N, C-alpha and C positions, 0 to 999 in steps of 0.2 A: 504494500499499500504506499503510495507516495504521499508526501506531506507538502508538496509544491502548492502554492496558491496561484491560480491563474488570475490574469488582469481583471476580468469581470467580477470574480469573487472578492478580490481586493477592493475594487470601487464600491460594490454593494456593502461590503463590511464597513468602510469608511463613512458611507452615507448613513447607514443605520447607526453607527457609533456616534456620529455627529449629532443626529436627531435624538439619540438616547441622552447624550450629554446635555443637550439644550433642555430636554424635558426635565432632567434632574436638577439643572441649574435653576430653571424656572420654578420648579417645585420648592427647592430650598429658599429662593427668594420670596416666594408666597408664605413660607413658614415664618420668615423674618418679619414680613410686612402685616401678617394677619395672624398674630398670636392666639386669637380666640378660637381659630381652628384646632390649634394644639391643645387648648383648654378643653374644648368639646370632647377630644379623644382621651382626655385625662393625661395628657403628656406635657402639661404646662411647665413642669420642672425641668423638662429637656428641651425647651424651645430653641435654645441656642446649640446645644451638643448635636442633636439630630440633623439640622440642616448643615452644619458645619462638616459633619461626617458624610452627608449626602454629596456635598461639593467636593471634598477630598477623593472620595470614591469615584465620582464622574470624572474628575480630572486624571485620576490613575488609570482609569479604564481608556481614556483617549490616548495616552502616552504609550507608544509601542513597547517600550522597555518594561513598563509597570502594568501593561495590560492584564496580565494573568492575576495580579494582585487586586486590580480594580474589578475584575470579573467575580472574584471570590467575595469581595466587599459588597458590591451591588447585589449579587445573589443573596448574601445574608440580609442585607438592607431590605430587599423586596420580600424575603421570607418573613421578616418582621412585620412589614406592612400588611401582608396577607393575614397574619395572626391578629394584628390590630383591627383589621376590617372584619375578621370572623367574630372577634369578641365584641364588636361595636355593632353587630347586626347589619353591616354594609355589605355590598357585593364584592366579591374577591376577583370578578372578571378582569377588571383594569390592571391590578397589581400582578395578576398571574399572566396576563398578556405581555406586560412589560418584562417580567422575569424571563419568559420564553424568548423574547427579543433579544434580551441580554445574553442569554446562552447561545442562541443562534449566531449572534454577532461574535461571541467569544470563539465559538468553534470555526467560524469562517476566518477569523484572524489568526487563530492558532490550531491548525488542523492536527497538529501533534497531540492535542488533547484527546483525540478519539483513538489514537494509538493504544494498542494493549500491551 
């Protein structure tokens, strides 16, 4: 099994990575600008830690040398988001779709992750 990435896959991976990073940065800025949303989810004490972690994870995911660490951190972050949505009675569809996109992009950028 080859681990070479063709040009089309690279472009798709970078486009999705950029869109995901923009989504996470927008989400983090919303948490800073609207702390009442964090209060509603009973995360008011974490209103600075969570968005800072989200920003760092998104940036690590974008940088090629730290992409794998960013993939792990964003996967963990989205797992937490799914749990918060489940316990709050909200739909888990959006965080689940975002998590799947993170994984797909991670595998497109790092095909060696699929190697056994």
